[in-house]
N, C-alpha and C positions, 0 to 999 in steps of 0.2 A: 319578402317579395316586393318588388317595386310597384308603387301605386301612382297613377297619374291620369292625365287627360287622354281619353281614347278617341274623342271626336268633339267638335264644337260647331255651333251654327248660330246665326243671328237673324234678326228681322227688324227692318226700319221702315215705317210707313213712307210712301212716296210724297205725300203732301208736305210743303214747307211754307213757313211764314218768316219774313225777314224782320230782324230787330228794328230796322228803320220803319217798317210798316206799323209795328206796335207803338213805337215812339211817336209817330205822327198823330196817333189818336190821343195820347196822353200828354203830349207836349214835353216829353222827356229829353234829356241830353243824349242825342244820338251818338256822338263821338265817344262818350264814356261807355255807353252800352255796347258799342262795337268792340270794345276791349274785352267785354265779357264773352260775346259770341257774335257771329254774323247772322245766323238764321237757325231755325229749329224745326224738327219734325213734328207733324200734327197727325193724329189718328183720324182716319176717315170715319164716316158714320157707322160702318160695319166693322170697325176695328176696336178691340179693347185688350186688356192684359191677357185674357184667355186666348184670343185668336193669334196674338203675336207670340205668345209662349208656345202655342202649337206649331206655328211656322218655324220658329227657331229650333224646336225639338226635332222636327222632321228633317231639317237641314243637318243637325248634329248626327242623327241616326244614319243619314245618307253618307256622310263623311266617314263615320266610324265603321260602317259595315256590320254593326251589331244588330242582332235580331231583337225586335221590340219585346218579345216574350222573355228575353234574358234580363230585362230591366227590372231590378228588384225594388227600386224606390224612386219616386218622383217628388221632388221638392220645388215648389214655386215660391220665390220671394218677391213680394210686391207691397206697395202701400196704396195700390189702387185695384184691389181685388173687386170684381163686379158685384159679388154677393157679400153681405155682412155675415150671413149664415148659409153657407154652401161652398164646398171647397173648389178652388180653382184647379188644384193639382189632380183631382179625380177626373175632371173634364179633360184635362190635357192627357192624362194617362190613357183614358178611353180612346181619345182621338188618335193617338199614335199606336194603339194596339198593344199596350203593355198590361192591361188588366186581364184577369182579376187577381192572379197570384202575385201580389206585390203590395207595397205600402206607399202611402202618399200623404203629404202634409203641406199646408200653406204656412209660409214663414213671413214674419214682418219685423224688421228692424231698420226702418227708414231705408237708406240707400245701400245698406250692406247685407240685406236679407239673402241676396243671391250667393255671396261668398260664404255666408253662414251655412247655406245648404251644401256647399262643396266640403266644408269642414265635417259636417255630419256624415256625408258619404265616404269620406276618407276613413272614418272609424268603422263603418259598416263593411266596406270592401276589405280593409286590412284584416278584420276579424273573420272574414269569409262568411258573414251572415248573408251577404248578397254578392252576386257576380258583377253586376254593373248597376250604377245609379245615375240619374240625371238631375242636375241642379240648374234651375232657370231663374234669371232675374228679368222681370217684365213689368213695365209701368207705363201708364198714360198719366203722367204727372200733372198735378193740379196747381194753379196759381190764380189768386184773386185778380180780377181785372184792374189794371193800373199798378199793381204791386210789382216789385222788382222780380219776384219769382216768375211772373208771366213771361218775361223775356228769356228765361232759361228752361222752364219746365216743359219737357218734351216727351216723346214716346219711342219705345223700342224694346227689344228683348234679346237676350243672349243665353244660350243653353250649352252646358258642358257635361259630357258623359265621362264618368269616373270609373276606372276599372284597373285590372292588372295585366291584361293581355293586349298586345299590339298598341301600346301607348305611344302617343306622339310627343308627350311632354311629361316628364316625371315631376311630381310635386314632392320636393325634397323635404320641406318642413313648413310649418305654419306657426304664427304667433298672433295673439290678440291683446288688445288694450281697451278696457271698457270702464266708464264711469257714469254716474247719474248727472248729466249735464243737459238741462232742458233748453236747448237752443232752437228747437223746431218741433211743432206738435200740431195735432188735429184731433179734437175730441169726437166721440161718437156722435154722429148726426150732423156734424159740421161739414160743409161742402169743400171749403178751402182751408189749407193749413196756415198756421201763423208762425212767425219766426222772430227771433230776438235781434234782428238787424246785425250790426257789427259784432255782437256777442257770438254770432255763429262762426266767427273767424278764429280769433286767438284761443279762447278756452275750449272751443269745440273742435273745429276741423283741424287746425294746425297742431294742437296739443296731441290729439289722438293719432293722426296720421304720422307725425314725427315719432311719437313714442312707440307705435307698433313697428314702424320701419326700423328704427334703431334697435328695438328689442329683438327683432328677427336677425339682424346683422350680428348683434352681440351673441345671440344663441348659437349661431353657426360659425362664429369667429371669422366673419368676413367684413369687407369694406365695400363701398359703392363701386370701387374699381373692379370688383369681381363680377359685375353684372354688365350686360350689353344693353339691356332695355329696362325702363322703369315705367310703371303705370300707377298713378295715384288717382283716387276718386276725383272726378272733375265736375264740380257744380258750375264752374265757369273756366275760362282759359287762364286766368291769373293765378288761382290758388295752387294748382299742381306745379306750375312753373316757379312759384315762390318757394314751395317745399323743396324742389330740386336745388334752388339757389342756396337755401339754408343748409342743405346736406352736401353742398359742393359737388353736385351731380351735373355733368355737362348737359346743356340744353338739348343737344342732338340725341341723347339717350332717352329723352322724354317725349319728343315731338311726335314720333310715329304712333304712340299710344294715345295721343291727344286728339280725340274726335269731336269734343264738345263744340268747337267753333262752327262745325258744319251741321250738327244735328241737335245740339242742345244737351241738357242734362237728362239722361234717360233713367235717372234714379237707381233702382235696383240693378239695372243693366249697365250702368255707367262705367265702372271700372272693368267689368267683364267685357264690354264692347271694346274698350281700349286694348285689353289682353288679346281678344280675337283679331284685332287689326294688326297687332304685332306678330301673332302666330301665322298670319297670312304671308309674312315675308321672312320670318326668323329662320336661321340655318341650324342644323344639328350642332349640338354642344354649346350653343349660345344660352346664356342665363337671363331670366326675366324676374324682376321683383315687382309684385303687385300689392298695393295696399288700398283696401276699400275704406269707406267711411259711412257710418249711419248716424244721423242725428239722434241725440238722446242719451249717451253718445258712445260710439265704439268703432274700432277699426280692426280689420283682419289683414294680416300680411302673409304672403306666400312666396317661397323661393321655388322657381320652376326651371328645369333643365330640358331643353329641346332635344328630342331624340330623332334618329334616322327615319323612322316610319312617317314622319310628317311630310316628307317630300312627295310620296305617292298619294297619301290620303287627301291632302288639300287640293289635289286635282279634281276631286269629286265635290268640292264645296263651292258655295257662292261667297266670294270674298266680301268683307265689310265695304270695301271701296265701291263695289258694284251697287250696293244699296245706297251709299252716300250719293253717288252720281245719278241714281234714278230718282228724279224729283219733279214736282209740279208746284208752282207757287200759287198761293191763294191770298186774298185780301183779308183785312181784319173782320169785315162783316161775315164772310163765310167761315172764318176761324171761330168767331164767337158763336155762330150757329152750330158748328160741328162739336164744339166743346161745351155747348149748352151753358154759356156764360151770361146771357142776358139778365137773368134774374139775380145774378150775384153782383151786379154793378153797384158800387157805392160812390156817390158824387158829393 
């Protein structure tokens, strides 16, 4: 039986801060930073990884038409879970009405925790252990004041319901590539993550994204020409475009899934947000290849075939574009207050 995406939904906070605003405080090279992204989303005082996950899940349920009581598993991937000891997933499951006869778990693998949840659901659905499951990537990403991460670390959530009935996109296959590459980390109790600078590029991001993508293509006996769209994890604008160039993928096959210039890096939601933006416009029988990346490090690739049911179902959903366009700009002082950054400043 074919297994795939039954519905999806996203949530992006309305607050934004421009890269130029952050650069004006730290005296950074504005033109260079603009090549990474233009602006990023900022969570309001009453928004966190839980609230955003709930909103995205509700949007996914509305689109799918699935009864919340038929959801057999809820997995929330994040590296900004509000509690060190208390599950995010159980709160989300309760809020959407999926409890109590279901399972839930919090996942963490940097920015690929959301796609890891989808892989887990594929196994549960294929084996008929559950009827439907929902995987969510949700983050309010952290960045130390003045660090390059501060320009990209954003907030957002993307939820995908996996099942066998009335699917809008078939997940044809998946492939993963994982190694112990410590390019990015945050120890217990530390407020801000650390990274290994340029080391996060070649041996981490590019090696894993390229290896997973090539591995999936080889597994399926396909080439980039067999796909209409590509989504690569987007920590900034440059990295996914460079991957496309290295694989001889036309730029126009990548651009529609590239949302990071407008909302920043939403971490666990990053590649999933790009996928949602493509599904908002994709036509039946078009193929999508998505590859996530999580520091530490690993990548998950998926081959997705769009089905006829998407035409009617997406009429019920709020497109990614509507969230991108819904925005209110704030200054650095308000941003620092909302993100509780004052105490983290190092001069």
